[in-house]
C-alpha positions in Angstrom: 0.0 0.0 0.0 2.7 2.5 1.0 4.5 1.8 -2.3 1.3 2.3 -4.4 0.7 5.6 -2.6 4.1 6.6 -3.2 3.9 6.0 -6.9 0.6 7.8 -7.1 1.9 10.8 -5.2 5.0 11.0 -7.5 2.6 11.1 -10.4 0.5 13.7 -9.0 3.4 16.2 -8.5 5.4 15.1 -11.4 5.0 18.4 -13.3 6.4 20.4 -10.4 8.8 18.1 -8.7 12.1 16.5 -9.6 13.7 14.1 -7.5 17.5 13.9 -8.2 18.9 12.8 -5.1 18.1 11.0 -2.0 16.8 14.1 0.1 15.7 16.3 -2.5 12.0 16.1 -2.7 11.1 19.1 -5.0 12.5 21.7 -7.4 10.3 24.4 -9.0 10.5 28.1 -9.7 14.0 28.3 -8.6 13.4 26.7 -5.0 14.8 23.3 -4.0 13.3 21.3 -1.0 15.6 18.9 0.8 14.6 16.9 3.9 17.1 15.4 6.4 15.7 12.4 8.6 17.1 12.5 12.0 17.1 9.0 13.6 15.1 8.3 17.0 17.1 9.5 20.0 17.0 7.4 23.2 15.6 9.2 26.2 15.9 8.6 29.9 12.2 8.1 31.3 11.2 6.9 34.3 14.7 5.7 35.3 14.9 3.8 31.8 16.5 4.3 28.5 14.3 1.6 26.8 12.2 4.2 25.1 13.2 6.6 22.2 12.2 10.0 21.0 10.3 10.1 17.5 12.3 10.3 14.4 12.2 14.2 13.1 12.4 15.4 9.5 14.2 18.8 8.9 13.2 20.8 5.9 15.8 23.0 4.0 14.3 25.4 1.1 17.0 26.8 -0.9 17.1 29.4 -3.7 20.0 30.4 -5.8 22.1 31.9 -3.1 20.3 31.3 0.4 18.2 29.1 2.3 15.5 28.6 5.1 15.7 25.7 7.7 12.5 24.7 9.1 13.1 23.9 12.9 16.5 22.9 14.3 16.9 19.6 16.7 17.0 19.2 20.4 20.6 18.2 21.2 23.8 19.9 20.3 25.1 16.7 18.6 22.0 16.6 16.3 22.6 20.2 15.7 26.1 19.4 14.4 24.6 16.8 12.4 22.2 19.2 10.6 25.1 21.6 10.1 27.1 18.9 8.2 24.1 18.1 6.1 23.6 21.8 5.2 27.1 22.3 4.3 27.0 19.1 1.9 23.5 19.9 0.5 23.9 23.7 -0.4 27.6 24.2 -0.5 28.3 28.0 -1.1 24.9 29.1 0.0 24.0 30.9 3.0 21.5 30.1 5.7 19.2 33.2 5.9 16.5 31.9 8.3 15.8 29.3 11.0 12.1 29.2 11.0 10.4 27.6 14.2 7.0 26.0 13.7 6.0 25.8 17.3 7.3 26.2 21.0 8.6 22.5 21.6 12.3 22.4 22.5 13.1 19.7 20.1 12.4 22.1 17.3 14.7 24.8 18.3 17.1 24.1 21.1 20.2 23.7 19.0 19.5 26.9 16.7 22.3 28.6 18.7 24.6 25.9 17.6 23.8 26.4 14.0 24.1 30.2 14.4 27.8 29.6 15.3 28.2 28.0 11.9 25.9 30.5 10.2 26.1 33.7 12.3 23.9 35.7 9.9 21.0 33.3 10.2 18.0 34.8 12.1 15.8 32.5 14.0 12.2 33.7 13.2 8.8 32.6 14.6 5.1 34.1 15.1 4.6 36.0 18.3 2.9 33.0 20.0 5.6 30.6 19.1 8.3 33.1 20.3 6.4 33.4 23.7 6.1 29.5 23.8 9.9 29.2 23.1 10.7 31.5 26.0 8.5 29.3 28.5 10.6 26.0 27.5 13.6 27.8 29.2 11.9 28.4 32.6 12.6 26.8 35.6 11.7 24.4 37.0 10.3 23.1 33.6 13.5 22.9 31.6 15.3 20.8 34.3 12.5 18.5 35.2 11.5 17.7 31.5 14.2 18.5 28.7 17.3 18.2 30.8 15.8 15.0 32.3 15.0 13.4 29.0 18.6 14.5 27.4 20.9 14.8 30.2 23.9 17.1 29.4 23.0 17.3 25.9 21.0 20.5 25.2 22.3 23.9 25.0 20.8 25.9 27.9 21.6 29.3 26.4 18.1 30.8 25.3 18.0 31.7 21.6 17.0 35.1 20.3 13.9 35.1 18.2 12.8 37.8 15.6 8.9 37.9 15.5 7.3 37.9 12.2 4.5 40.3 11.2 1.0 39.6 11.9 0.4 38.1 8.5 3.1 35.7 8.9 5.1 36.5 5.7 8.7 36.4 5.0 10.7 36.2 1.8 13.5 34.3 0.3 14.7 35.7 -3.1 11.5 37.0 -4.0 9.4 34.0 -3.0 6.7 34.2 -0.4 6.9 32.0 2.7 3.9 32.2 5.1 3.7 31.1 8.7 0.1 30.0 9.1 -1.1 30.1 12.6 -3.5 27.3 13.0 -4.1 27.3 16.8 -3.8 23.7 18.4 -1.6 20.9 17.1 0.0 18.8 19.6 0.5 21.9 21.6 -0.8 25.6 21.5 0.1 28.3 19.2 1.1 26.0 16.5 2.0 27.0 12.9 2.7 25.4 9.6 4.9 26.7 7.1 3.1 27.3 3.5 5.2 28.1 0.4 2.7 28.6 -2.2 5.2 28.5 -5.2 5.9 25.0 -4.3 2.5 23.8 -3.1 4.4 22.9 0.0 3.3 22.7 3.8 5.7 22.0 6.3 3.5 20.5 9.0 5.5 21.0 12.4 3.5 19.0 15.0 0.2 19.9 13.5 0.7 17.0 10.8 2.0 13.8 11.6 3.4 11.0 9.6 4.0 7.5 10.8 4.7 8.4 14.3 2.8 8.0 17.4 1.1 11.4 18.1 1.6 13.5 21.4 -1.7 14.0 23.4 -0.2 15.2 26.7 -1.2 18.7 25.8 -4.4 17.6 24.2 -5.7 16.3 27.4 -9.6 17.2 26.7 -12.2 16.4 23.9 -12.3 20.0 23.2 -8.7 20.4 22.6 -8.5 17.5 20.4 -11.3 18.9 18.4 -9.3 22.1 17.9 -6.6 19.9 16.6 -8.8 18.4 14.1 -10.0 21.9 13.1 -6.3 22.9 12.6 -6.0 20.0 10.2 -8.9 21.5 8.2 -7.1 24.7 7.8 -4.1 22.8 6.6 -6.2 21.0 4.2 -7.7 24.3 2.9 -4.2 25.4 1.7 -4.4 22.5 -0.9 -0.9 21.4 -0.6 0.6 19.0 -2.9 3.8 18.2 -0.9 3.5 18.0 2.9 6.3 17.2 5.3 5.4 16.3 8.8 8.0 17.0 11.4 7.6 13.6 12.8 7.7 11.0 10.2 9.4 7.9 9.0 12.1 8.0 6.3 10.2 5.5 4.1 7.0 7.8 4.2 5.8 9.8 1.2 5.7 13.6 1.2 1.9 13.2 0.7 -1.2 15.4 1.7 -2.5 12.0 2.8 -0.9 12.7 6.0 -3.5 15.3 6.9 -6.3 12.9 6.9 -4.1 10.1 8.6 -3.4 12.5 11.4 -7.0 13.0 11.9 -7.6 9.5 11.9 -5.1 8.9 14.7 -6.9 11.5 16.9 -10.3 10.1 16.4 -8.9 6.4 17.4 -7.2 7.9 20.5 -10.4 9.5 21.4 -12.2 6.3 21.2 -9.6 4.0 22.8 -9.2 6.4 25.6 -13.0 6.0 26.5 -12.7 2.3 26.3 -9.5 1.9 28.3 -9.3 1.4 32.2 -5.5 1.6 32.3 -2.7 3.3 30.3 -1.4 -0.2 29.4 -4.7 -1.0 27.8 -4.6 2.4 25.8 -1.2 1.7 24.6 -1.9 -1.8 23.5 -5.1 -0.6 21.5 -2.8 2.0 19.6 0.0 -0.2 19.1 -2.6 -2.9 17.5 -4.3 -0.2 15.5 -1.0 1.6 14.3 1.6 -1.2 14.2 3.9 0.6 11.8 4.3 3.9 13.9 7.4 5.0 15.5 8.0 7.1 18.7 7.7 4.8 21.7 8.3 7.5 24.1 5.7 9.7 22.9 3.2 6.7 22.8 4.1 5.8 26.5 3.6 9.5 27.7 0.4 10.1 25.7 -1.1 6.9 27.3 0.2 7.6 30.9 -0.9 11.2 31.0 -4.6 10.7 31.2 -4.2 8.0 34.1 -2.0 10.3 36.1 1.2 8.6 35.8 4.2 10.5 37.1 6.7 11.9 34.3 
């Protein structure tokens, strides 16, 4: 099924996309889109390292001379990995912007590391995301959550963020890039990045690929309904290429991810009603979505409604 979907998707966007390397997914109107898939990182959770963080995709959109990176990884080592990839992918070009889709630290903590290599790169985000970014560094939250998950692996120095105008538009070599504030994703003040000239949406944590979805901050039916509404806003953009931030490397870059994210939300809603323990909820989700990655996110999302200690 996945192979068939990939073939159909490639045919759909064949007129505007040329795949010429392992990580270049689109090229049109002088812009190229490359995606780097970061492998799952083991985490320390409940005194165990048996669980892993979700794989994460980072999108680099480049013109003739400069580029935009969407999000930056959590750890310093991962940031160095992205630096090496950028240098190989766009040699001789500058990194102009690091756009942050939302305020979860696994999408920006290493931005300062990237700026050491690319000192002219600006970190940009919407006002809501910038406020959420600042919250992630506050105590005791930072030490009890991020530093606990990734001991001694995260740059503790807060990054400086340039806030985008209210319309969310910024430009790269004459092309419009738009930060679309959709509201609720797997957290509040979520955005997606829309590049109309590429029919591209980079979905942040609003749109998921084949990874278990985070519900710790969507802990009511009302919030989960708002996430569904946000996905309708993404669909209304009519993208042909969609890059979820958490996806498997073998996933297609397909708009089908929007509906599949909705399907998972509805399944979680139903299974939560039916389950008496977090173990039962986790088992139902594993059975329904056996090919999804992200064991830590699955465990946390299943334990949170039952009051398990982080």
